[in-house]
VEXLO-204499 format. One line per 5 residues: their letters; for each residue x, y, z of N, C-alpha, C, O. Coordinates in pm, whole numbers. Each point is the difference from the previous one (the first is absolute). Example, Ala and Ser with C-alpha at 12.3 -4.5 7.8 and 13.67 -1.06 7.14 Angstrom:
! residues 2
as> 1319 -569 780 -89 119 0 90 120 0 104 -2 66  -139 107 -138 82 119 6 -77 109 73 51 111 17
END
This chain:
! residues 311
xxxxx> -501 -2868 1956 19 24 -143 148 13 -31 72 70 71  -26 -138 -177 142 1 -35 37 135 -58 -73 50 -86  184 12 129 38 131 -53 22 -5 -150 49 -100 -55  -85 212 -13 13 4 -144 144 6 -44 36 -53 -106  49 118 186 140 15 -36 85 -94 82 1 11 123
xxxxx> 70 -101 -186 84 -95 70 146 40 -16 37 64 -99  45 -103 194 142 33 -7 64 -71 -119 -27 -117 -27  112 191 -42 69 -60 -114 104 -99 49 62 20 104  -44 -126 -179 104 -97 35 135 68 -11 18 87 -84  78 -126 169 130 67 0 68 2 -136 72 94 -32
xxxxx> -96 -199 -48 70 -7 -128 -85 52 -115 40 -11 -117  -157 70 149 -89 48 -105 33 145 -32 -37 90 75  106 -67 -185 36 136 -38 -119 68 -67 -67 -62 -83  39 188 118 -111 71 -63 32 31 -145 118 3 -37  -219 21 -48 26 38 -138 88 125 -5 -2 81 93
xxxxx> 77 -67 -199 98 109 -9 -65 137 10 60 94 53  -184 -80 -104 -65 130 0 -99 16 114 -84 90 -4  92 -175 105 -96 8 111 19 127 82 -98 62 42  221 -23 -20 34 123 71 99 78 -86 105 -53 -35  -139 178 1 89 76 -86 -2 149 33 -96 50 59
xxxxx> 203 18 -98 7 146 7 -57 55 -130 15 -61 -106  -82 178 113 -53 61 -120 7 152 14 48 52 101  -97 18 -204 -1 146 4 -116 52 -82 -78 -79 -55  64 212 46 -117 59 -65 -3 -27 -151 -107 4 -61  222 -32 0 0 -29 -143 -49 -142 -30 -48 -28 -110
xxxxx> 59 -62 209 -43 -139 -20 -124 -34 81 -41 -116 6  -20 218 57 -114 -24 88 -118 -64 -76 -64 -92 51  38 141 -171 -113 -54 -76 18 -149 -28 -94 -78 12  218 38 -49 25 -141 -32 8 -86 125 -64 -105 9  145 150 89 27 -82 117 -118 -10 97 -12 -97 74
xxxxx> -74 199 -76 -110 2 97 -136 -12 -70 -73 -96 23  40 193 -109 -133 3 -59 -25 -122 -89 -102 -67 14  194 40 -106 -19 -114 -90 12 -132 76 -79 -92 -21  179 82 108 22 -125 74 -120 -33 89 -31 -117 21  -36 221 32 -111 -24 94 -125 -51 -69 -99 -30 67
xxxxx> 101 20 -197 -118 -54 -70 -7 -152 12 -104 -59 -28  214 -3 70 -1 -145 18 20 -41 145 -47 -106 41  115 188 37 25 -33 140 11 130 79 52 98 -52  -101 -93 178 13 124 78 146 41 16 88 -84 21  -62 214 -33 135 54 16 0 99 117 -75 97 0
xxxxx> 159 -124 98 16 89 114 115 96 -31 108 -42 -41  -132 172 61 103 100 -25 41 62 134 -83 57 72  211 -70 -41 55 54 125 79 126 -33 107 -7 -62  -160 124 104 70 127 -20 88 26 122 -50 2 113  180 18 -136 95 10 109 108 102 -36 0 56 -109
xxxxx> 92 -33 202 117 86 -24 114 -48 89 -25 -53 108  147 71 -150 114 -49 78 10 58 141 52 -64 91  -103 187 -73 9 66 130 -113 -38 95 -1 43 116  -93 -123 -163 -121 -33 79 24 -125 85 6 -111 -53  7 130 185 21 -113 90 -112 -102 -1 27 -119 -13
xxxxx> -155 164 28 -111 -97 -3 -6 -81 -130 -45 -114 0  91 176 -111 1 -73 -128 92 -121 8 -32 -107 -52  147 125 118 96 -108 13 -53 -113 87 38 -116 -15  -128 152 107 -64 -101 85 -107 -76 -77 -12 -122 11  -67 197 -89 -115 -57 -68 39 -86 -120 -58 -106 -22
xxxxx> 156 150 -55 29 -62 -128 32 -150 8 -56 -78 -77  145 35 168 28 -145 5 -120 -83 41 -11 -116 -38  -80 175 118 -120 -74 40 -92 -21 -120 -52 -109 -22  34 216 -57 -85 -14 -119 61 -101 -97 -71 -85 -55  202 93 36 67 -95 -90 -20 -144 47 -21 -90 -81
xxxxx> 27 69 211 -18 -134 56 -141 -52 -29 -17 -113 -46  -84 197 74 -139 -43 -18 -31 -21 -148 -69 -96 -36  119 185 -50 -21 -17 -144 66 -127 -50 -59 -73 -81  178 44 127 69 -123 -40 -78 -123 43 -9 -98 -75  -48 102 195 -79 -112 50 -128 -22 -79 -57 -109 0
xxxxx> 11 215 -68 -122 -14 -81 25 -77 -129 -95 -34 -70  222 6 39 37 -86 -113 -60 42 -133 -53 -82 -75  63 211 45 -45 48 -130 -142 50 -5 -42 51 -103  -34 -63 213 -137 50 2 -5 152 -4 -100 58 -41  209 6 85 13 146 -7 146 31 -37 88 -85 13
xxxxx> -65 207 -59 135 47 -30 27 128 78 -92 66 48  220 -32 -35 40 120 72 91 85 -88 96 -49 -58  -129 178 49 81 97 -72 41 109 98 -85 57 69  215 -27 -63 51 101 92 41 124 -78 70 -8 -101  -115 126 150 29 125 -71 57 102 99 -64 34 100
xxxxx> 182 14 -130 68 101 80 -58 137 -35 18 46 -113  -87 20 206 -67 126 -33 100 113 -23 -32 97 -68  153 -106 124 100 103 -26 37 6 -147 31 107 -53  -35 -221 -13 36 -7 -142 -123 5 -91 14 3 -123  -133 -2 182 -125 -2 -78 -101 96 62 -112 -39 34
xxxxx> 153 164 -18 -82 98 72 -131 31 -72 -102 22 64  105 -19 -198 -122 33 -73 -107 -106 22 -117 32 20  157 -159 -24 -96 -108 23 -57 7 140 -120 -19 20  206 47 79 -47 12 138 -99 114 14 -98 -11 73  123 121 -145 -92 114 7 -133 -34 -64 -105 38 52
xxxxx> 109 -109 -164 -123 -36 -69 -87 -93 84 -122 6 -6  187 -92 85 -75 -92 85 -31 61 137 -56 -65 88  94 193 -72 -29 75 123 56 -69 124 -67 -9 103  188 -37 -115 65 -64 114 57 109 91 92 72 -38  -148 -61 158 39 104 93 107 -46 98 78 82 48
xxxxx> -73 -211 -20 99 -53 92 31 -144 -39 -77 -66 -69  192 18 115 40 -137 -28 40 -69 130 35 65 98  -40 -199 -98 -35 -87 -112 -147 9 -39 -89 14 84  66 -23 -215 -135 -5 -54 -9 -121 -91 85 -20 -87  -188 -60 106 -14 -125 -76 -135 0 -71 -105 11 64
xxxxx> 108 -25 -196 -122 -9 -80 -6 -138 -65 103 -58 -34  -223 6 18 -19 -126 -73 -80 27 -126 -103 68 6  150 -118 -118 -68 16 -129 -49 -136 -49 69 -101 13  -188 101 -70 -52 -120 -65 -92 44 -113 -81 92 16  94 -155 -131 -80 38 -114 36 138 -54 -83 66 -62
xxxxx> 208 -22 86 44 128 -53 -36 120 84 19 114 -44  -73 -137 166 -39 114 85 25 -31 147 4 -116 39  12 221 43 21 -22 143 -126 -59 65 -111 41 -30  131 -138 119 -114 -64 66 12 2 153 -99 -23 69  219 50 -17 17 -3 146 132 69 32 78 32 -89
xxxxx> -53 -9 218 124 63 39 6 28 148 -100 -12 70  218 50 -22 15 40 139 124 88 13 85 2 -90  -75 70 201 113 88 27 70 -46 127 -64 -54 91  195 76 -85 74 -26 122 53 -142 9 -35 -87 -79  122 65 179 61 -131 23 -91 -85 87 15 -1 123
xxxxx> -109 -68 -185 -97 -81 73 61 -136 34 99 -40 -62  -156 -31 159 56 -131 38 -21 -106 -108 -83 16 -89  159 -125 99 -6 -106 -100 -140 -59 -11 -44 -33 -110  -27 20 222 -135 -58 -4 -92 83 -89 -83 -55 -72  97 187 76 -84 88 -82 39 -10 -147 -86 5 -88
xxxxx> 214 -18 62 45 -18 -139 -53 -131 -56 -40 -8 -116  42 -96 199 -49 -131 -44 -151 8 -32 -45 -58 -99  -31 128 183 -143 19 -27 -20 78 -130 -88 -32 -80  171 134 60 -5 82 -121 22 -87 -125 -76 10 -97  178 -94 100 28 -88 -113 -110 -103 -18 -38 -32 -113
xxxxx> -15 -21 223 -110 -96 -10 -121 61 -71 -65 -66 -82  35 193 114 -114 68 -65 24 9 -151 -92 -21 -80  214 52 43 32 11 -143 -13 -135 -69 -54 -8 -111  103 -96 176 -9 -134 -58 -147 -39 -19 -37 -56 -103  -45 86 203 -144 -29 -10 -63 78 -115 -72 -57 -82
xxxxx> 100 186 78 -63 86 -100 38 -39 -142 -78 19 -93  199 -74 77 46 -38 -134 -53 -135 -44 17 -41 -115  -83 -29 208 -56 -131 -34 100 -113 14 -28 -113 -41  144 142 100 100 -104 16 -29 -91 118 62 -105 15  -156 145 69 -38 -82 115 -149 17 23 -56 103 -39
xxxxx> -12 -200 102 -144 12 22 -32 114 94 72 24 97  -179 48 -125 -41 112 84 -101 -45 104 -36 -117 7  -9 213 73 -100 -29 101 -134 -23 -68 -17 27 -118  -81 -80 197 -133 -24 -54 -55 128 -61 4 105 63  -55 -113 -184 -60 115 -66 99 81 -80 -42 84 -80
xxxxx> 171 -104 99 100 80 -70 -5 -25 -150 17 93 -79  -40 -218 40 -6 -31 -142 -115 74 -67 16 54 -109  -133 -51 175 -116 72 -55 30 148 -12 -37 64 -98  104 -9 201 32 143 0 96 31 -114 -19 98 -72  121 -180 56 97 23 -108 -65 -15 -137 34 73 -93
xxxxx> -127 -168 81 -69 -19 -127 -84 123 -34 -7 42 -115  -57 15 218 -81 120 -22 87 118 -43 -36 76 -90  151 -63 155 91 109 -36 52 -17 -142 15 98 -73  13 -221 34 46 -25 -137 -111 31 -101 26 54 -108  -150 -88 145 -114 30 -87 -14 150 -19 -22 48 -111
xxxxx> 37 26 221 -10 146 -6 114 58 -84 -20 92 -78  139 -148 95 116 46 -77 -22 -20 -149 37 85 -81  -97 -198 45 -29 -27 -140 -104 98 -54 9 46 -114  -108 -14 198 -102 98 -41 63 136 -26 -38 69 -94  133 -30 178 71 127 -20 76 -3 -132 -1 97 -75
xxxxx> 67 -209 47 76 -14 -124 -90 14 -122 44 44 -106  -171 -83 122 -96 10 -110 -79 131 5 -97 19 -73  141 73 165 -62 133 15 -145 -9 47 -77 94 -21  39 -205 85 -133 -13 58 10 42 147 -1 -84 90  9 215 -68 26 51 134 -121 -16 93 17 -11 121
xxxxx> -136 7 -176 -119 -19 84 0 -141 60 -28 -17 119  59 -83 -202 6 -136 51 113 -14 102 -18 -61 106  133 119 -139 114 -8 93 -35 65 133 32 -55 106  -98 171 -110 -37 69 124 -96 -84 82 10 -5 123  -102 -61 -190 -95 -86 71 73 -114 72 -31 -31 115
xxxxx> 128 -31 -183 75 -110 61 83 50 117 2 -62 106  66 175 -126 83 54 108 -87 34 123 42 -23 113  -160 76 -136 -90 30 112 -41 -127 73 -10 0 123  -13 -107 -197 -35 -128 62 116 -53 85 -21 -54 108  143 70 -159 118 -43 76 11 80 129 30 -55 106
xxxxx> -54 186 -115 13 87 117 -108 -25 104 18 32 118  -129 -88 -158 -102 -38 97 50 -114 90 -35 -8 117  118 -77 -175 55 -114 75 131 39 70 25 -40 113  57 119 -182 131 41 53 14 150 -17 57 45 -99  -108 34 194 -5 147 -15 135 67 -20 7 108 -59
xxxxx> 102 -169 106 132 61 -11 85 -62 -111 121 22 -5  -184 -100 -84 77 -65 -105 58 106 -94 -73 68 -72  206 -54 73 64 110 -73 -17 -11 -151 -31 101 -64  48 -219 2 -23 -8 -145 -141 42 -40 -20 62 -104  -80 -97 188 -137 38 -31 -22 150 16 -67 62 -82
xxxxx> 124 -4 187 -12 145 21 66 75 -117 -58 93 -56  179 -135 22 71 66 -110 -73 -20 -133 -13 92 -80  -36 -215 59 -71 -29 -125 -127 81 -13 -29 53 -108  -48 -42 217 -123 76 -5 27 149 -22 -70 65 -78  172 -13 147 36 141 -20 40 26 -145 -35 102 -58
xxxxx> 110 -197 0 42 16 -138 -120 -2 -96 -3 75 -98  -94 -159 127 -121 -2 -83 -69 137 4 -43 51 -104  32 6 223 -64 132 12 80 107 -73 -57 90 -62  191 -99 68 84 96 -71 -25 -11 -150 -14 101 -69  9 -224 19 -21 -23 -144 -137 52 -45 -16 44 -113
xxxxx> -80 -50 202 -136 44 -32 -20 149 28 -109 53 -21  217 13 69 -10 143 27 -75 34 128 -39 115 20  19 -215 67 -72 23 125 102 30 111 32 -85 83  17 210 -85 111 39 87 -37 -8 147 78 -51 80  -196 99 -43 -38 0 142 -9 -142 55 42 -26 112
xxxxx> -98 -66 -192 -9 -139 44 139 -61 16 25 -75 94  66 109 -186 137 -51 9 68 52 127 69 -75 69  -89 204 -39 58 57 121 -54 -70 124 74 -26 95  -204 -4 -95 -62 -66 115 60 -139 22 21 -41 115  5 -31 -224 61 -133 13 143 10 52 40 -76 88
xxxxx> 36 169 -141 139 17 45 5 39 148 96 -33 69  -197 104 -23 -4 38 142 -17 -121 90 31 7 119  -79 -118 -174 -19 -123 78 127 -83 10 5 -95 78  97 130 -155 125 -77 2 69 18 135 22 113 42  12 -223 27 68 10 130 129 82 -11 65 1 -104
xxxxx> -30 67 212 118 87 1 126 -75 -43 84 56 -70  -71 -182 112 121 -77 -31 13 -27 -150 109 -34 -46  -217 48 -29 3 -29 -143 0 125 -87 -6 -10 -123  13 128 185 -6 124 -77 119 16 -94 -10 68 -102  124 -131 136 118 11 -85 8 -110 -105 96 -5 -77
xxxxx> -195 -82 72 -5 -101 -105 2 70 -136 -74 97 -20  156 -144 -72 20 69 -127 -129 14 -81 -20 101 -67  -67 -200 74 -128 8 -71 -85 113 57 -64 74 -75  63 -62 208 -77 107 64 64 135 -30 -70 97 -27  203 -91 32 71 124 -32 -33 44 -143 -22 118 -26
xxxxx> 18 -215 -68 -29 31 -140 -141 56 -15 -22 97 -72  -73 -158 140 -138 48 -8 -14 139 58 -68 86 -57  132 -63 173 -6 132 61 64 104 -92 -49 112 -11  158 -150 -55 65 92 -93 -91 33 -117 -4 114 -46  -69 -214 -2 -94 24 -111 -108 98 41 -38 88 -78
xxxxx> -12 -103 200 -103 93 48 57 140 17 -65 99 -35  187 -90 90 64 131 17 21 68 -135 -24 120 -14  69 -197 -84 24 56 -133 -130 42 -67 -4 99 -74  -103 -174 100 -130 37 -56 -44 136 53 -58 81 -73  86 -55 202 -33 129 58 86 110 -62 -51 107 -33
xxxxx> 181 -133 16 89 98 -61 -39 29 -143 5 115 -45  -46 -218 -27 -29 14 -142 -121 89 -27 -17 52 -110  -68 -36 211 -118 84 -19 38 143 -36 -75 70 -68  194 -27 114 43 138 -25 86 12 -125 48 108 -33  -29 -220 -38 86 3 -119 -63 86 -109 -121 -4 -23
xxxxx> 205 81 -45 -49 86 -108 -5 -72 -133 32 -119 -7  -71 189 -100 -7 -59 -134 139 -41 -48 94 78 13  -81 -197 -68 129 -49 -45 60 89 -108 119 33 6  -200 6 -103 51 82 -110 60 131 47 108 40 -45  -176 26 135 47 129 52 130 -18 79 93 80 -14
xxxxx> -87 -186 97 120 -23 80 118 -43 -87 114 38 29  -139 -115 -133 107 -40 -91 60 123 -69 122 9 -16  -208 84 -24 48 122 -66 87 82 95 103 53 -41  -145 -41 168 77 76 98 134 -66 27 103 67 9  -103 -199 3 123 -73 29 96 8 -119 121 9 19
xxxxx> -174 -14 -141 84 8 -120 62 139 -14 114 15 -43  -194 87 80 49 137 -12 107 32 104 91 79 -26  -103 -140 142 94 27 109 32 -131 73 -65 -33 99  166 -41 -148 33 -131 60 36 8 148 -13 -99 72  58 214 -25 36 13 140 -118 42 89 16 23 120
xxxxx> -134 -14 -181 -122 24 79 -43 -135 58 -94 -63 -49  164 21 153 -22 -135 53 -137 -19 63 -52 -111 1  -7 218 51 -133 -15 57 -101 -38 -108 -86 -85 21  97 150 -138 -89 -35 -111 25 -143 -46 -94 -71 -37  219 28 40 32 -137 -42 -52 -102 101 -46 -108 -37
xxxxx> 53 145 165 -57 -88 102 -152 -10 -16 -58 -108 11  -4 222 -39 -145 1 -24 -34 -83 -125 -102 -69 -4  189 77 -97 -21 -76 -123 5 -150 30 -81 -77 -53  176 34 137 9 -141 36 -128 -46 69 -49 -109 -27  -5 194 115 -126 -36 67 -116 -4 -98 -88 -85 12
xxxxx> 89 177 -111 -106 -1 -101 7 -127 -84 -102 -59 -33  224 19 -2 17 -126 -73 -58 -116 83 -73 -85 -51  108 83 180 -47 -109 86 -153 -1 6 -63 -105 -9  5 224 25 -146 10 7 -65 -48 -130 -112 -52 1  183 70 -112 -52 -43 -130 38 -143 -34 -16 -43 -114
xxxxx> 67 -30 213 40 -140 -17 114 -17 -100 16 -106 -60  65 213 43 120 -9 -83 119 -18 94 83 89 18  -77 -207 41 96 -24 109 144 -3 -49 90 46 71  -65 -99 -190 136 1 -54 50 142 -17 113 32 36  -199 55 -90 38 139 -20 24 70 133 91 83 12
xxxxx> -172 -117 89 16 60 133 136 -37 59 70 85 54  -34 -212 -63 129 -47 52 114 64 -78 98 45 60  -109 -41 -192 105 57 -84 25 146 36 115 44 9  -222 32 11 13 143 31 77 20 131 88 86 7  -121 -164 94 67 14 129 146 -43 -9 87 64 60
xxxxx> -58 -170 -134 139 -44 -16 82 107 -71 116 24 35  -175 41 -135 70 109 -70 26 117 95 105 63 -6  -202 -36 93 19 107 98 115 -32 95 83 86 30  -81 -210 18 105 -41 94 137 7 -67 98 38 62  -93 -75 -189 126 7 -73 47 144 -15 120 28 5
xxxxx> -216 64 -22 34 141 -18 39 66 133 95 78 4  -168 -111 103 30 61 131 -63 -87 108 -116 17 36  194 -111 15 -54 -97 96 -38 64 133 -79 -57 75  134 173 -44 -23 62 131 -107 109 0 -26 61 104  -37 -37 -219 -100 107 -6 -112 -22 104 -55 -110 13
xxxxx> 25 215 60 -110 -1 97 8 -121 93 -97 -73 19  218 54 39 23 -110 94 -33 -136 -62 -66 -84 60  116 66 -182 -17 -128 -73 -146 -36 -20 -39 -117 11  -43 219 -42 -145 -23 -16 -31 -98 -112 -92 -81 13  167 87 -123 -26 -89 -112 26 -146 39 -76 -90 -35
xxxxx> 185 70 108 32 -137 42 -107 -53 96 -41 -115 -11  -3 198 105 -102 -43 94 -130 -34 -72 -67 -97 35  32 177 -136 -121 -29 -76 15 -128 -80 -94 -79 -12  214 58 -42 25 -121 -77 -12 -124 88 -56 -100 -43  109 105 164 -11 -113 92 -147 -27 34 -39 -115 20
xxxxx> -40 222 -15 -144 -18 24 -63 -74 -118 -86 -87 19  128 121 -139 -49 -71 -119 37 -148 10 -83 -87 -26  209 59 64 44 -139 10 -82 -76 105 -37 -116 -21  9 182 133 -82 -63 104 -138 -37 -56 -50 -110 23  -10 204 -97 -134 -22 -53 -1 -110 -106 -96 -76 -9
xxxxx> 202 69 -70 8 -103 -104 20 -139 60 -50 -99 -54  122 93 166 35 -130 59 138 -42 -47 41 34 -111  31 -107 196 140 -29 -27 21 -95 -116 108 -2 -58  -209 -78 23 17 -96 -110 -40 59 -135 24 -63 -103  -84 181 102 -46 59 -126 121 29 -90 98 58 45
xxxxx> -105 -99 -174 114 20 -90 43 146 -12 119 29 -10  -215 62 12 33 143 -8 78 45 123 95 78 -11  -134 -128 128 71 35 124 139 -63 2 96 65 40  -86 -190 -84 130 -69 -2 97 74 -91 114 27 38  -160 7 -160 85 72 -95 33 140 52 112 49 -15
xxxxx> -212 15 76 21 135 52 102 4 112 80 92 6  -83 -193 83 98 -5 109 142 -17 -54 94 60 52  -79 -142 -157 132 -19 -59 50 130 -61 117 35 15  -206 37 -84 40 127 -62 34 103 107 93 79 -16  -170 -79 125 28 94 110 136 -31 61 77 92 29
xxxxx> -47 -219 -8 129 -39 56 114 48 -89 102 50 48  -119 -66 -179 104 43 -95 25 150 13 114 44 -1  -223 35 13 12 145 12 68 39 131 90 84 1  -134 -145 108 49 39 132 144 -42 25 73 70 70  -32 -185 -127 131 -54 31 99 12 -114 108 -58 5
x> -146 134 -108 92 18 -113 98 112 29 86 31 -83
END
């Protein structure tokens, strides 16, 4: 079988935006929006990281050879610490792949070129830029059908399709995540937890899985939320009663007033970012995880948080 990725001709220059540097202020445009048309690989690195210096030229080489089938975005975590924290990056080099506005694959460490080439090949296949293995087209069609059902709020149909996919491919991450999300939307918390427990260890840091887990965690926290009216009165009477304000943010979240929940925490951070070991900021990051990185409220909230923290 002929390899999917062929070496670029010596005189074939890659497109100007094929490999670029980015940061947390341009992440939504350079990664999330761009990945809606072509897979985007994000390489998180730092100048002091030796393995990063080994890995980066190899990734650039393989991406260049793909001739536009994928793109590469490089992000220095020293200059973008908040983004690294939101993505739960514990060590570098860390490489995430985004497609359709969400993370779909990734790996940690300075892996060999052969593994990077396999990684890029998987992305090219998944994006439809190259033919897949037997049955892959049917699987992708089923996943798209389920995705459309979710968009139309037909969670029962979507769950049925995802279950059918999992009968054929038990470890299919989009199906596991999709089914868990259907259960979350239907309020079936125990079923959602059971599905997330089936996610392989290597995929636990996938942003979609992290978001779902955050939603379940917040649902548990929200059970203890008090009445919004009572908490608003306490917070208004004593603005420095940060515990009441934190409880108010959780009550807003429980009442599906997510904008108000985010606003309350941002106001707290502006007033005292270090209160209770930065509890407001940690709660806010949990909200962002649950919303997902492409959610407009999360995108706007991250920008506002950056302004507060770095002003």
